[in-house]
C-alpha positions as CSV (number, residue, x, y, z in Angstrom):
1,M,170.0,27.7,-21.1
2,R,169.2,31.2,-21.8
3,L,171.7,31.5,-24.7
4,F,171.2,28.1,-26.5
5,L,167.9,26.6,-25.5
6,L,165.7,30.0,-25.2
7,G,167.7,32.1,-28.0
8,D,167.9,35.1,-25.7
9,P,170.8,37.7,-26.0
10,E,173.6,37.6,-23.3
11,P,176.6,39.7,-22.2
12,E,179.7,38.6,-23.2
13,R,180.8,38.1,-19.9
14,A,178.0,35.5,-19.4
15,A,178.7,33.9,-22.6
16,A,182.4,33.5,-21.9
17,A,181.8,31.5,-18.9
18,A,179.0,29.3,-20.8
19,V,181.3,28.6,-23.7
20,A,184.8,28.3,-21.6
21,P,187.2,27.0,-22.5
22,L,186.2,28.3,-26.0
23,G,187.0,31.9,-26.0
24,V,184.2,34.2,-27.4
25,D,186.0,35.2,-30.3
26,D,187.0,31.9,-31.5
27,A,183.0,30.8,-31.0
28,V,182.2,34.1,-33.0
29,A,184.6,32.9,-35.6
30,V,183.0,29.6,-36.3
31,G,179.7,30.9,-36.1
32,L,178.6,29.3,-32.7
33,L,177.9,33.0,-31.3
34,L,176.9,36.0,-32.9
35,R,177.9,39.8,-31.6
36,D,174.5,42.1,-31.5
37,G,175.8,45.1,-30.3
38,G,177.3,44.6,-26.7
39,T,175.8,41.3,-26.4
40,V,176.0,38.0,-28.1
41,R,173.4,35.3,-29.3
42,A,173.5,32.0,-30.3
43,G,174.6,31.3,-34.0
44,L,173.9,27.3,-33.9
45,D,171.4,25.3,-32.0
46,V,173.2,23.3,-29.4
47,R,170.9,21.4,-27.3
48,P,171.0,18.2,-25.3
49,H,169.3,15.0,-26.6
50,G,169.3,11.7,-25.0
51,D,167.8,8.2,-24.5
52,D,167.3,6.1,-21.3
53,R,171.1,5.6,-20.8
54,G,172.5,9.1,-20.9
55,D,172.4,12.3,-22.8
56,W,174.4,14.0,-25.8
57,W,174.9,17.5,-27.2
58,V,173.4,18.0,-30.9
59,V,174.6,20.8,-32.9
60,S,172.7,22.0,-35.8
61,D,171.4,25.2,-37.4
62,L,168.9,27.5,-35.4
63,D,165.3,26.9,-36.1
64,P,164.0,29.3,-38.7
65,A,160.9,30.0,-36.3
66,W,163.6,31.8,-33.9
67,L,164.7,34.1,-36.9
68,S,161.6,34.8,-38.4
69,A,162.8,33.7,-41.8
70,P,162.3,30.7,-44.2
71,P,165.1,28.0,-43.7
72,A,168.1,28.3,-45.9
73,P,168.8,25.9,-48.8
74,E,171.7,24.3,-46.7
75,Q,169.5,24.3,-43.5
76,V,170.7,21.5,-41.1
77,L,167.8,20.5,-38.9
78,G,168.1,19.3,-35.3
79,V,166.5,16.4,-33.7
80,G,162.8,16.9,-35.2
81,Q,159.8,14.5,-35.3
82,A,161.0,12.6,-38.2
83,A,164.3,11.7,-36.9
84,I,162.9,10.6,-33.5
85,S,160.4,8.2,-35.6
86,L,163.3,6.6,-37.3
87,V,165.3,6.2,-33.6
88,R,162.2,4.5,-32.5
89,A,161.8,2.1,-35.5
90,T,165.4,1.2,-35.5
91,A,166.2,-2.2,-34.0
92,R,169.1,-2.0,-31.4
93,R,170.8,-5.6,-31.9
94,P,174.6,-5.6,-31.3
95,V,176.6,-5.0,-35.1
96,T,180.3,-4.5,-36.0
97,T,179.6,-1.9,-39.1
98,L,176.8,0.7,-39.5
99,L,176.1,3.4,-42.0
100,D,174.2,6.2,-41.2
101,L,173.1,7.5,-44.7
102,G,172.4,11.1,-44.7
103,T,173.3,11.8,-41.7
104,G,172.4,15.5,-41.0
105,C,173.1,16.8,-37.4
106,G,174.3,13.0,-36.6
107,V,171.4,12.2,-34.2
108,Q,171.0,8.7,-35.9
109,A,175.0,7.8,-35.1
110,L,174.4,8.8,-31.8
111,H,171.9,6.2,-31.2
112,A,173.8,3.8,-32.9
113,A,176.7,4.3,-30.6
114,R,174.8,2.6,-28.5
115,H,175.0,-1.0,-30.3
116,A,177.8,-0.5,-33.4
117,A,181.5,-0.8,-32.9
118,R,182.3,1.2,-36.1
119,I,180.1,3.8,-37.5
120,S,180.4,5.4,-40.7
121,A,178.3,8.5,-41.7
122,T,177.6,10.4,-44.9
123,D,175.9,13.4,-46.3
124,V,175.7,15.3,-49.5
125,S,175.9,18.3,-47.7
126,R,179.2,20.0,-46.4
127,R,177.2,22.1,-44.1
128,A,175.8,19.1,-42.6
129,L,178.9,17.1,-42.4
130,A,180.6,20.0,-40.5
131,M,177.6,20.2,-37.9
132,A,177.9,16.2,-37.8
133,A,181.7,16.4,-37.0
134,S,180.8,18.7,-34.2
135,T,178.2,16.7,-32.6
136,F,180.7,13.7,-32.4
137,A,183.4,15.7,-31.2
138,L,181.5,17.2,-28.4
139,N,180.4,13.5,-27.7
140,E,184.0,12.2,-28.2
141,L,182.7,9.7,-30.7
142,D,185.1,8.2,-33.6
143,V,182.7,8.4,-36.4
144,E,183.9,8.0,-40.1
145,L,182.5,11.0,-42.2
146,L,182.2,10.8,-45.8
147,G,180.7,13.4,-48.1
148,G,178.7,12.7,-51.6
149,P,175.3,11.8,-53.0
150,W,173.4,8.8,-51.9
151,F,175.7,5.5,-51.6
152,D,178.4,6.9,-53.7
153,P,180.9,7.6,-50.9
154,V,180.9,4.0,-49.6
155,A,180.9,2.4,-53.3
156,G,181.6,-1.4,-53.2
157,R,181.4,-1.5,-49.2
158,R,178.6,-3.4,-47.0
159,F,177.5,-3.0,-43.5
160,D,175.9,-5.2,-40.8
161,Q,173.3,-2.2,-40.7
162,V,172.2,0.9,-42.5
163,V,169.9,3.6,-41.2
164,S,168.7,6.5,-43.3
165,N,166.3,9.3,-43.1
166,P,166.7,10.2,-46.6
167,P,165.2,13.6,-48.4
168,F,161.6,12.0,-48.7
169,V,159.3,14.9,-49.9
170,V,157.6,13.9,-53.0
171,G,156.7,16.1,-56.0
172,P,158.5,17.8,-59.0
173,P,162.0,17.2,-59.5
174,R,163.9,20.0,-57.7
175,I,166.1,20.8,-54.4
176,E,165.0,23.8,-52.5
177,H,166.5,22.3,-49.3
178,V,168.5,19.6,-49.2
179,Y,167.4,18.2,-45.9
180,R,164.0,17.2,-47.4
181,D,164.3,17.3,-51.2
182,S,165.9,14.7,-53.5
183,G,166.3,16.7,-56.7
184,L,164.3,13.5,-58.3
185,A,160.6,13.3,-59.4
186,G,157.9,12.1,-57.1
187,D,159.1,8.9,-54.7
188,A,162.4,8.3,-56.9
189,G,164.4,9.2,-53.8
190,S,162.8,6.9,-51.5
191,E,162.9,4.3,-54.7
192,L,166.8,4.8,-55.5
193,V,167.4,4.2,-51.7
194,L,165.6,0.8,-51.4
195,R,166.8,-0.5,-54.5
196,R,170.4,0.2,-54.0
197,L,170.3,-0.6,-50.4
198,P,170.5,-4.4,-50.5
199,A,174.0,-4.3,-52.4
200,H,175.5,-2.6,-49.3
201,L,174.1,-5.1,-47.1
202,A,176.4,-7.8,-45.3
203,D,175.0,-11.4,-45.0
204,G,172.1,-11.0,-42.7
205,G,172.6,-7.3,-42.5
206,T,169.5,-5.3,-42.0
207,G,168.6,-1.5,-43.3
208,Q,165.9,0.8,-41.8
209,L,164.6,3.8,-43.2
210,L,162.1,6.4,-43.8
211,A,160.4,6.7,-47.0
212,S,157.4,7.9,-49.0
213,W,155.6,6.4,-52.0
214,L,152.6,7.9,-53.9
215,H,149.5,6.6,-54.2
216,V,148.6,6.4,-57.9
217,R,145.0,5.9,-59.0
218,G,144.3,2.4,-60.2
219,R,147.2,0.9,-58.6
220,D,147.7,-0.6,-55.4
221,W,150.3,1.2,-53.1
222,T,151.9,-2.2,-52.0
223,E,152.4,-3.1,-55.4
224,R,154.6,0.0,-56.2
225,V,156.9,-0.4,-53.2
226,T,157.1,-4.0,-53.8
227,S,158.6,-3.3,-57.1
228,W,161.3,-1.6,-55.8
229,L,162.8,-4.6,-54.0
230,P,164.6,-7.8,-55.5
231,E,162.8,-10.7,-56.1
232,I,165.4,-13.0,-54.3
233,G,167.5,-12.5,-51.5
234,V,165.9,-10.2,-48.8
235,D,163.2,-10.1,-46.3
236,A,161.4,-6.5,-45.9
237,W,158.5,-5.1,-44.0
238,V,156.9,-2.0,-45.2
239,V,154.7,-0.2,-42.7
240,Q,152.7,2.6,-43.7
241,R,152.0,5.1,-40.8
242,D,150.1,8.0,-42.6
243,V,148.4,8.9,-46.0
244,A,148.2,12.5,-46.9
245,D,145.6,14.3,-49.3
246,P,147.7,15.9,-51.9
247,A,146.3,19.5,-50.7
248,L,147.2,19.0,-47.2
249,Y,150.5,17.6,-48.2
250,V,151.5,20.7,-50.6
251,G,150.3,23.1,-47.7
252,T,152.2,21.5,-45.0
253,W,155.7,21.4,-47.0
254,L,155.0,25.1,-48.4
255,A,154.6,26.2,-44.8
256,D,157.7,24.2,-43.9
257,S,159.6,26.3,-46.1
258,G,158.4,29.6,-45.0
259,T,156.0,30.1,-47.9
260,D,152.3,30.8,-46.8
261,P,149.9,28.9,-49.1
262,R,147.5,31.8,-48.9
263,S,149.9,34.4,-50.3
264,P,150.1,35.0,-54.0
265,E,153.5,33.1,-54.3
266,G,151.9,30.3,-52.3
267,R,149.4,29.8,-54.6
268,T,151.2,29.7,-57.5
269,R,153.5,27.4,-56.1
270,A,150.7,25.3,-54.8
271,E,148.8,25.3,-58.1
272,A,152.0,24.1,-59.8
273,W,152.7,21.1,-57.6
274,L,149.1,20.0,-57.5
275,D,149.3,20.1,-61.4
276,W,152.1,17.7,-61.1
277,F,150.4,15.4,-58.8
278,D,147.4,15.4,-60.8
279,S,149.3,14.8,-64.4
280,H,150.8,11.7,-62.8
281,D,147.5,10.5,-61.5
282,V,148.6,10.9,-57.6
283,D,145.5,10.7,-55.1
284,G,147.8,10.5,-51.9
285,V,151.4,10.4,-50.6
286,G,151.9,7.5,-48.2
287,F,154.6,7.9,-45.5
288,G,156.3,5.2,-43.2
289,Y,159.4,2.8,-42.4
290,V,160.9,-0.2,-44.1
291,T,163.0,-2.7,-42.9
292,V,165.3,-4.9,-45.1
293,R,167.4,-7.9,-44.4
294,N,170.0,-9.5,-46.8
295,T,169.0,-13.1,-46.5
296,G,170.5,-14.6,-49.4
297,A,167.4,-16.8,-49.9
298,Q,165.9,-17.7,-53.1
299,R,162.9,-15.8,-52.8
300,S,162.0,-12.6,-51.3
301,T,159.5,-11.9,-48.8
302,V,158.2,-8.5,-48.8
303,V,155.3,-7.7,-46.7
304,C,153.4,-4.1,-46.8
305,E,151.1,-3.5,-43.9
306,D,149.0,-0.3,-43.0
307,L,149.3,0.4,-39.6
308,R,147.8,3.6,-39.4
309,H,146.1,2.9,-35.9
310,G,147.6,4.0,-32.8
311,Y,150.1,1.5,-31.1
312,D,152.5,0.6,-28.6
313,D,155.7,2.4,-30.0
314,P,158.6,1.8,-30.4
315,L,158.7,-0.1,-33.4
316,G,162.4,-1.1,-33.3
317,P,162.3,-4.4,-31.2
318,E,159.4,-5.3,-33.0
319,S,161.2,-4.9,-36.7
320,A,164.3,-7.2,-35.5
321,N,161.3,-9.9,-34.1
322,W,159.3,-9.8,-37.3
323,L,162.5,-10.6,-39.4
324,E,163.4,-13.6,-37.1
325,R,159.9,-14.9,-37.3
326,V,159.7,-14.6,-41.1
327,A,163.0,-16.5,-41.5
328,W,161.5,-19.3,-39.2
329,L,158.5,-19.5,-41.4
330,R,160.3,-19.6,-44.7
331,D,162.3,-22.4,-43.4
332,T,159.5,-24.4,-41.9
333,G,157.5,-26.4,-44.3
334,D,153.9,-27.2,-43.6
335,R,154.5,-30.6,-42.5
336,S,156.8,-29.2,-39.8
337,L,154.4,-26.6,-38.9
338,L,151.7,-29.5,-38.3
339,D,154.4,-31.4,-36.0
340,T,155.0,-28.2,-33.8
341,A,153.1,-27.2,-30.7
342,F,152.3,-24.1,-30.2
343,V,151.3,-21.5,-27.5
344,V,149.3,-18.3,-27.6
345,C,151.7,-15.2,-26.6
346,D,150.7,-13.8,-23.2
347,D,149.6,-10.0,-25.1
348,V,147.0,-11.9,-27.2
349,V,143.1,-11.6,-26.1
350,L,140.2,-12.7,-27.7
351,E,137.6,-10.0,-27.9
352,R,133.9,-10.6,-28.3
353,S,131.3,-8.1,-29.0
354,S,127.4,-7.7,-29.5
355,T,125.3,-5.2,-31.0
356,P,121.5,-4.5,-30.4
357,G,119.2,-6.2,-32.8
358,V,115.5,-6.7,-33.0
359,Q,115.3,-10.0,-31.3
360,G,118.1,-8.6,-28.9
361,W,121.7,-8.8,-28.8
362,V,123.6,-10.1,-31.9
363,E,127.0,-11.4,-31.2
364,G,129.7,-10.0,-33.7
365,T,132.8,-11.6,-35.2
366,P,135.1,-12.7,-32.5
367,V,138.7,-10.8,-33.0
368,L,141.9,-11.8,-31.7
369,H,144.1,-8.8,-30.7
370,R,147.5,-8.3,-29.8
371,T,147.7,-5.9,-27.2
372,S,151.1,-4.7,-27.5
373,G,153.8,-4.1,-30.3
374,P,151.7,-3.1,-33.6
375,G,148.5,-4.1,-31.8
376,W,147.6,-6.4,-34.4
377,R,143.8,-7.8,-34.9
378,H,142.7,-10.8,-36.7
379,D,138.9,-11.8,-37.2
380,T,138.3,-15.2,-36.5
381,D,135.4,-17.6,-35.8
382,E,134.4,-20.4,-33.3
383,R,136.5,-22.8,-34.9
384,G,139.6,-20.3,-35.0
385,A,139.1,-19.8,-31.4
386,A,138.6,-23.4,-30.3
387,L,141.8,-24.1,-31.9
388,L,143.8,-21.2,-30.3
389,A,142.2,-22.4,-27.1
390,G,144.0,-25.8,-27.6
391,C,147.4,-24.0,-28.2
392,T,148.9,-24.7,-24.8
393,G,152.3,-26.2,-26.0
394,T,150.9,-29.9,-25.4
395,L,149.8,-31.1,-28.6
396,P,151.0,-30.8,-32.2
397,L,149.1,-28.4,-34.3
398,G,148.1,-31.0,-36.8
399,E,146.5,-33.1,-33.9
400,L,144.7,-30.4,-32.7
401,I,143.3,-29.6,-36.3
402,G,142.5,-33.3,-36.4
403,L,140.5,-33.3,-33.3
404,L,138.8,-30.3,-34.1
405,A,137.5,-31.8,-37.2
406,A,136.2,-34.9,-35.4
407,A,134.2,-32.7,-32.9
408,H,132.5,-31.1,-36.3
409,G,132.4,-34.3,-38.3
410,E,134.2,-32.9,-41.0
411,P,137.3,-34.4,-43.2
412,T,140.8,-33.2,-41.9
413,D,142.6,-32.3,-45.0
414,P,140.2,-29.3,-46.0
415,M,140.5,-27.8,-42.7
416,V,144.2,-28.2,-42.3
417,T,144.5,-26.1,-45.8
418,A,142.4,-23.7,-44.1
419,A,144.2,-23.4,-40.9
420,L,147.8,-23.5,-42.4
421,P,147.7,-19.7,-43.5
422,V,146.1,-18.4,-40.7
423,V,148.6,-20.0,-38.2
424,R,151.6,-18.6,-40.4
425,Q,150.0,-15.2,-40.3
426,L,149.7,-15.6,-36.7
427,V,153.3,-16.4,-36.3
428,A,154.3,-13.7,-38.3
429,H,152.5,-11.0,-36.2
430,G,153.8,-12.4,-33.0
431,M,150.6,-14.1,-31.9
432,L,151.6,-17.8,-31.8
433,R,155.1,-19.1,-31.2
434,P,156.5,-22.4,-31.1
435,A,156.4,-24.1,-27.5
436,G,159.9,-24.7,-28.1
437,G,161.0,-21.0,-28.2
438,T,160.3,-17.9,-30.1
439,P,161.1,-18.2,-34.0
């Protein structure tokens, strides 16, 4: 703990006991330990990481903060917040084959070992492959390791699941640090992964990755990301978790590289980066998760949602359920939807609020709120609330709408036309489900 977790120098005798049966000389030879006078200290970061089923050992480069130095170009990160975010956003249903694209220290592959029978992992960095190999060896995992950029090492192969934490920092084309810089301009790295991902998914296969996208003045960000995916054959759910102001974004990543944004070098680099943003009409940088399934359907369903509010993490189970619900909706026509009896899901509440007015309290718009998962909220009205109150699994939707229309003395057809898209959205968001079972 003192040697690897706290970074303290230790006498060789104590270090020998800690790394046994590996000898100190061998540990120094491979870079695991560094000699410092009569003591040794950690040359690599070796620390536990786990889930609710157990623990693993993860090998990576030392945190640059320990060394009071900027990260090296080939720095291999340990288990950071981005990696944990992807872990929590990944579905864990059993699969036969899984690809970890850009494995780094191997943390995504470790979690994949819980549900995947065979794992392949790639990275463009030879140092990262060495770290990942050490991680897998320490944990006695058999993982196929392949070197090369992007999908090149697995050309022509398809997988049941692909996970990826690719280099997603956006800006001018450059590679200063392989863990974050793609070498492509702007958000072209995220675009490349999304464009090539479907061709590497088996029938019914899913891909999940972290991605960034530019917010360009005069253009909806959802149109930009949607254009990266094919018009047929996939379902995709794009979740935007944050949007960064360009100046704050540049300052954050300059600090990440060990550059003080207030220094002369930092100001020069910041001005060049911000000039690039300005010349490309960038007024923000979005970041989030993308889930893609290869459906083979004649049309793609791509949904982009802004989920910057707090919600009940993890998102992984929700992403798998979202894909199932969207597939059910695509296969269910309007007539079949009207013939289906629905129930309101247990985690959905109807919220009412009032604000003070001149004549007393003024009742606001009723809101349907899903209290678990992404915490979706939908405004409704009294008729919508009444329709959902009738969704107890007894009467089909069409009959409920007919009764509601009769109660208000209105024709049924216009009410059906208005209700169907609302019901579809509520099903997609897990707020309504068929009485016969979850779609």
